[in-house]
C-alpha positions in Angstrom: -73.2 -36.1 12.0 -70.4 -33.5 11.7 -68.0 -36.2 10.6 -70.4 -37.4 7.9 -70.6 -33.8 6.5 -66.8 -33.5 6.5 -66.4 -36.9 4.8 -69.1 -36.0 2.2 -67.5 -32.6 1.5 -64.1 -34.2 1.1 -65.6 -36.8 -1.2 -67.2 -34.2 -3.4 -64.0 -32.1 -3.6 -62.1 -35.2 -4.6 -64.7 -36.1 -7.3 -64.6 -32.5 -8.7 -60.8 -32.6 -8.9 -60.9 -36.1 -10.5 -62.7 -34.7 -13.5 -60.6 -31.6 -13.9 -57.6 -33.3 -15.7 -60.1 -34.7 -18.2 -61.4 -31.2 -19.0 -57.9 -29.9 -19.4 -56.8 -32.9 -21.5 -59.8 -32.3 -23.7 -58.7 -28.8 -24.4 -55.1 -29.9 -24.9 -56.5 -32.2 -27.5 -58.3 -29.2 -29.1 -55.1 -27.3 -29.1 -53.2 -30.2 -30.7 -56.0 -30.9 -33.3 -56.1 -27.2 -34.2 -52.3 -26.9 -34.4 -52.0 -30.0 -36.6 -54.1 -28.1 -39.2 -51.4 -25.3 -39.4 -48.1 -25.4 -41.3 -46.1 -24.5 -38.1 -47.3 -27.1 -35.5 -44.5 -26.6 -33.0 -44.8 -22.8 -33.0 -48.6 -23.1 -32.7 -48.4 -25.5 -29.8 -45.7 -23.5 -27.9 -47.6 -20.2 -28.4 -50.9 -21.6 -27.2 -49.8 -23.8 -24.4 -47.6 -21.0 -23.0 -50.7 -18.8 -22.6 -52.9 -19.8 -19.6 -56.0 -18.5 -21.4 -55.8 -21.4 -23.8 -56.7 -23.9 -21.1 -60.4 -23.6 -21.6 -60.5 -21.7 -24.9 -62.6 -22.3 -28.0 -61.0 -22.4 -31.4 -62.1 -18.8 -31.8 -60.3 -17.9 -28.6 -57.2 -19.8 -29.8 -57.2 -17.6 -32.9 -57.4 -14.5 -30.7 -54.5 -15.7 -28.6 -52.4 -16.2 -31.7 -53.4 -12.6 -32.9 -52.1 -11.3 -29.5 -48.9 -13.3 -30.1 -48.6 -11.7 -33.6 -49.0 -8.2 -32.1 -46.4 -9.0 -29.5 -43.9 -10.4 -32.0 -44.5 -7.5 -34.5 -44.0 -4.9 -31.7 -40.8 -6.6 -30.6 -39.5 -6.5 -34.2 -40.6 -2.8 -34.6 -38.8 -1.9 -31.4 -35.6 -3.6 -32.7 -35.8 -1.8 -36.0 -36.2 1.5 -34.1 -33.2 0.6 -31.9 -31.1 -0.3 -35.0 -32.0 3.0 -36.6 -31.0 4.9 -33.5 -27.8 2.9 -32.8 -26.1 3.9 -36.0 -26.4 0.6 -37.8 -28.3 2.6 -40.4 -25.3 4.7 -41.3 -25.1 2.9 -44.6 -27.8 4.5 -46.8 -29.1 1.2 -48.2 -29.4 -0.3 -44.7 -31.1 2.9 -43.4 -33.6 2.7 -46.4 -34.3 -1.0 -45.7 -34.8 -0.5 -42.0 -37.0 2.5 -42.6 -39.1 0.6 -45.0 -39.4 -2.3 -42.5 -40.5 0.1 -39.8 -43.3 1.2 -42.1 -44.3 -2.4 -42.8 -44.3 -3.3 -39.2 -46.3 -0.2 -38.4 -48.9 -1.5 -40.9 -49.0 -4.9 -39.2 -49.4 -3.4 -35.7 -51.8 -0.5 -36.5 -53.6 -2.0 -39.5 -53.5 -5.7 -39.8 -53.8 -6.7 -36.2 -56.8 -4.4 -35.5 -58.4 -5.6 -38.8 -58.0 -9.2 -37.7 -59.4 -8.5 -34.2 -62.5 -6.6 -35.6 -63.2 -9.3 -38.2 -63.0 -12.0 -35.6 -65.4 -10.2 -33.4 -67.9 -9.6 -36.2 -67.5 -13.1 -37.6 -66.0 -11.9 -40.9 -63.5 -14.8 -41.0 -62.6 -14.3 -44.6 -61.5 -10.7 -43.8 -59.6 -11.9 -40.7 -57.7 -14.5 -42.8 -56.9 -11.7 -45.3 -55.5 -9.5 -42.5 -53.3 -12.4 -41.3 -52.0 -13.1 -44.7 -51.3 -9.5 -45.3 -49.2 -9.5 -42.1 -47.2 -12.5 -43.4 -46.6 -10.7 -46.7 -45.4 -7.6 -44.9 -42.9 -9.6 -42.8 -41.6 -11.3 -46.0 -41.4 -8.0 -47.8 -39.3 -6.5 -45.0 -36.8 -9.4 -45.4 -36.2 -8.8 -49.1 -35.7 -5.1 -48.6 -32.1 -5.7 -47.5 -29.3 -5.6 -50.0 -27.2 -7.9 -47.9 -28.0 -10.2 -44.9 -30.9 -8.8 -42.9 -30.4 -8.2 -39.2 -34.1 -9.1 -38.8 -34.2 -12.5 -40.5 -35.2 -14.5 -37.4 -37.8 -12.0 -36.3 -39.3 -11.6 -39.7 -39.6 -15.4 -39.9 -41.4 -15.6 -36.6 -43.8 -12.8 -37.5 -44.5 -14.5 -40.9 -45.0 -17.9 -39.3 -47.3 -16.6 -36.5 -49.3 -14.8 -39.2 -49.7 -18.0 -41.2 -50.8 -19.8 -38.0 -53.4 -17.1 -37.4 -54.7 -17.4 -40.9 -54.8 -21.2 -40.7 -56.8 -21.2 -37.4 -59.2 -18.5 -38.9 -59.7 -20.8 -41.9 -60.6 -23.7 -39.5 -63.3 -21.4 -37.9 -64.4 -20.2 -41.3 -64.9 -23.8 -42.5 -66.7 -24.8 -39.3 -69.2 -21.9 -39.7 -69.7 -21.9 -43.4 -73.0 -23.3 -44.6 
């Protein structure tokens, strides 16, 4: 009898594990279908698949994961701007002016746009969430054009812009799904 229970238990464990890849594959398909509807597929895929929370996430949770990524990238850019201002790169008055302006823009993204997007996602105001994401993309682009010469932030501005656009795209998917 004991052997039968052990065999039955082992069988049930094997059966449960047999279906697990299907569930994960199903969500991988959700991630891929969602990212295909954004203009930056590779960035979207990389950002979502690198986050373990995306494994069993809904589209709304995927949007939240991308908002978290936006906050991280914007904070990294803000920290670099602060470092550049402190390291003397900003000795040139025009460079200092551009970096200071960019710091203000990234402060708006971190303290204004990201909380706005989060609050709007929680309340279901998807139009407002998309507006916040688009505002963040505009702020990143505006930072880039502040510089009289080549910007030291080009790559980071592009990433923040592109992540913002992915957020807006995913929010629009949700908005379309829930509009009546």
